[in-house]
N, C-alpha and C positions, 0 to 999 in steps of 0.2 A: 420557628420554621421546622416543619417535619417532612418536607419534600422539596424537589426542585421543579419550578414551574416558570420557565423563561418567558419573557414578554417579547412579542414580535407581531408584525402585521403583514398580511399579504398586500402588496402594492401592484400596480399595473406592471411596473418594471420587473418585479420578482416573478410574477406570473409569466410574462413574456420570456424571461430568461429560462424558466423551467421548461417552457415549450421548446425553446431553441436547443437546450441541452438534450431533451428527449429526442428531438429530431436527429441531431448529430449522432447520438447513441444508437438509434435504430439503423441508420445508414451504415455505420461502422460494423455493427453486428451482422448485417446482411452480406457484406462484401468479404468473401473468403480469399485470402492471399496465399501464395505458396508458403508452406510451413517454414522454409528457411528464411524467407523475408520477414515473416511474423516474428520469428525468434530474434532476428537482428533488431527489429523495431523494439521489442520488449527489452532487450539488453541495453539498447541506446537510451530508452526512457528510464530504466532503472539507474543507469550511471548518472543521468541528469538529475533524477530525484535525489540520489545520494549527494551529488555535488552541491546542488543548490540548497538543500535543507541544512547541510552542515555549514555551507558558506554563510547563510543567514545568521548562524550563531558564531561566526568568526573564523571558520576553518579557511586556511590559506591555500589549499591545494587547487590547482587548475583542473578543469574537466579531464584533460588527458592524464594528469597525475592521479586523479581519482580512479580512472579506468585501470591504470597500471597497478595501483595499490590493491585494487580488488582482485585482479588477475594474478598478481604475484604470489608465489608460494613461500616467499621469504618472510620470516618474522620481522617485526619492527617494533621498537619501543617509542617511536615518534607519535606524539599525541594526535596530530592531524591524520596520520595514516590509520591509527587505531579507531578514530572517530568514524572515518568513512567505511572501514571494514565492519564496524559495529552496525552502522545504519544499513549496510547491504545485508548483513545477517538478519536484521530486523525485518527487512522486506521479505526475505525467504521465510522467516517465521510466520509472517502474516499470510503468505501464500499457502502454507501448510494448514494454518488455522482456517483459512477461507475454504479450502477443499472440504473441510468437515462442517462448514458453517458454524464454527465455534461461537458460542454466546459470549458477549462482552461482560466481563466481571472485573472487580477490583484486582483479583488475582491475575487475570489476563493482562491488565494494564501494568501490574508490578513485574510480570515476566517480560513484557515488551520493553519497559524502561530499563530493566537489568541488562538486556541485550544491547540497547542503545548506549547506555552509560557505563558499560562494563570496562574496567580499566586494567583487568588482569587477564589471565588465561581462562579458557573454558567459558562456562556460563550456562550450561545445560541444566534445565529444571531449577534454576535459581531465580529469586525474586528480590526486587528492591523493596525497601520499606519506606513509607512516607516520612518526610522530614520530621524531626523531633524538636525543632526550634523555629524561631522567626526568621524568615528569609526577607531580605530587603533588596530591591532592584534600584540601583542608582544610575543617574545620567553619567555616562562615561566622561563627558567634558566638564560639566559643572559640579558633579558630585552630589547634586540634589536628589532627593528621593523621587524616583519616577513611578514606583509602585510598591505598595505595602500589602502583601497578600494576607489572607486570613491566618489566624493563629494556628499553631501546630495542633492544638487540641481539637480543632474543628475540621481538620483536613479529612480524616477517615470518614466522618459523617457526610461531608460534602461530596466526597468521591462516591460513596454509596448512593447518595441521592442522584448524582449524575448518571451512574450506571443504570439505575432503576428507570430514569427518564429515557435514556437511549433505547433500552429494550422495549419499553412501553410504546414509545413513539414509532419505532419500526413496526410493531404489531398493529398499531393504529393507522398505518399507511400514511403518516406524515411524509412528504417527499424526502427521500434519502439525502439529497443535496442539502436540504435545510437542517436535517438531523446532523449531518456531517459538519456543517458550518458551526452550529451551536455547540456541538461537542468539543470541537477544537478550541473555540472561544472559552468555554467554561473550564476546561482542563488548564488552559493557560492562566485563567483568572484564579483558580484555586492554587496553582503553582505548588503541587504536592511534593516536589522534590527540590533538593538544593540546586541541582543542575539537570539539564536535559529535558526541561519542560516543553520547550518549543518543538524540538524534534519529536517528542512523544505525542504531543498534540496533533502535529501534522500526520504522523504515522497512524494515529487513531482515526483521524478523518479519512485517510486513505482506506483503512480497513472497512469502515462503514460503507463507503462507496463500493468497495470490492464485493462485499457479501450481499449488496443490493443490486448487483449487476450493472453498476455504473463505473466500471474500471476500464472501459474501452479496450478490452482484451490486453490491458497492460501497456498500451501505446502512449500514455500521457505522463506529464509531470506538471502538477500545479505549482510546485516550488520554483520552477524555471520562470514562470510568469510573475510570481511574487517578487522575484529578484529584479525584474525589469524596472520596478518602482518601489524600492524597499521602504521608502519613507511613507508612501501611501499605505503599504501593508501595516506598518506600525501605527499610523494614525487611525486606520480603520479599526484596529483592535482596541486602541485606547478610547476612541470615540469622545474625547474631551472630558472624560469622567474624572472624578476625584481620585487621587492616587491611593487613598485608603479603601481597602475592600469593603469595610463596614459602613462607609459613607455613601451608600446608594449603588455601588457597583454590582452588588448581588441582586439588585432589583432593576437593573438598567433595561431599557428597550433595545433589543438587539437587531432591529430592522436594518440599521445602517451597516452593521457588520455582515449580515446575511446578504444584503444587496451587493456589497463588495465581493464577497466570496462567490456569489453566483455570476457576477460580472467576469471574474477570473475564469470560472468554469466554462462560461460561454466562449471566451477567447481560446481557451485550451481545447475544448471539444471541437469547435469549428476548425481550428488549426489542424487537428488530427484528422477530422473528416475530410478536409480538402486534400491532405497529403495521401490518405488512403485511396480516395477517388482517383487522384492523379496516378498513383501506382497501378491501380486496378485497370485504368483505361489506357495504359501505355500500349502503343502499337506493337511493340516487341517486348513483352514482359519477360522477366527472367524465367528460364526453364529449369525445373527441378524434378527429380524423380518422385518427390513428395506430391506433386500436383495431381497424380492419378489416384491418390488414396481416398477411400470413403471416410465418412465421419468417425466411424469406430477406429479405423487405422490411424487417423490424424490424432485422436485422443491418446492411443497407445504410443505413437511416436513422441508425443509431448511428455508422456510419463517416463519414457526411456530417456528423453533429453534431460529430465530432471534427476532420475534415479539410476540411469545407465542400464538397468535391467527391468524386466517385468515378469510377474509370476501369475499363476492361475488365480490365486487369492486376490490379486490386484484387480483383475477383471470382475470377479464376483462382487467385490466391495464397491468399485466405481460404477459399474453398470447395473448393480442390483440384480444379478442373474444367478442361476444355480450352477453347480460345479460342472455338470454335464455340458451345458451350453458353453461355458467358458472354455472347456477342453476342446469342444468342436470348433470354436472360433480359432483357437491357437493352432489346431491341426490344419485348418484351412489356410492360415497365414504361413505356416511352415511349408506347406505343399506348394503355395504360389510364390515362395521366395521372399516373403516380407520379413519373417522372423526365422531365427535359427536357435537351437538349444545351446546354451552356454555350458550347462552342467548336466551330467547324466547320473551321477552317483546318488543324488537325493531324489528318488523317484517321486516322492510325494510333494516335492517342493522345487521343481526344476526351474532354473532361471533362463529367460529368453532375452535375446538381444536382437537388434536390427541386423539384417543380412548386410553383406559387405558393401553393396552399392548404396544402401541407405546410410551406413556408417560413414562412408566417405563423405557424403553430403553433410552429416553432422559435424565432422571434423573441420569443415569449412566455416561453420557458424562462429 
């Protein structure tokens, strides 16, 4: 074996699901909500993603406790708290990578896993190494072997093959939901780490959808729907295959898993679409000062929501414009009361923030 070439087939059900997913995606992308409502929906979805992805792996925190753990500034040595904070940090990491359309590599996955499975302080620019021994997954009740992953000596090669296949498939325009499904399955199958494989696989799937514009503006959580029938989730991954990786699992037909994955995506996407349409069509929608912003200003407001400030260089990089145009835009926004200068001492690198009326709205989010 010198490459990864997964087996799967288009079925009527898969094709219909892809069409439903695309339809829901298009509707959500067209409906613009007030920016404060969008931010609340994104936060809500992020908390659910963190909660359910860690819950699948045994985390005992409730959704409300997850929210409190993420928002709290207090340090904690509790394992469950650290897990949810790690996963939230991983989502932030993916957002930053997606802004640059960062290519998926084994180093990218190692960085992602380090953030997810980090058990100490910090973690910036650090990477996990693939396991150096044989991992065995046992049934918690019977103690029998549930899955025997590939040997450690094969992990690096298998991960390189997976990454190569992901990037090639995205370039060939294989539907991103299918690439996402197969990628999550194969990373779980390789089981490259001693722990954190499930969370990393689901995060990788999220990233593939994100960079392919299938993230529904960040309004969704696949993990919430997995948890509704967790046994079906596990059964769909196992597909009745032999517990030993080398006994056919690496050559399995993945149509069943892809079908399950897309079934979940349809449920998730249509649920989000219906909710967005309902909010959009309310007789008395929430009023916000953000409603009157044009698309450029909405983008800048989002950047400030993330970074608290914006600079000329941010506009140049994000909009791909020259310095003169960026300065003209900023002068326009300062004059109409959208932005104000935060610093004046660094003439070449002035920081701008939202004016008071917009800042008040941000503090409500």
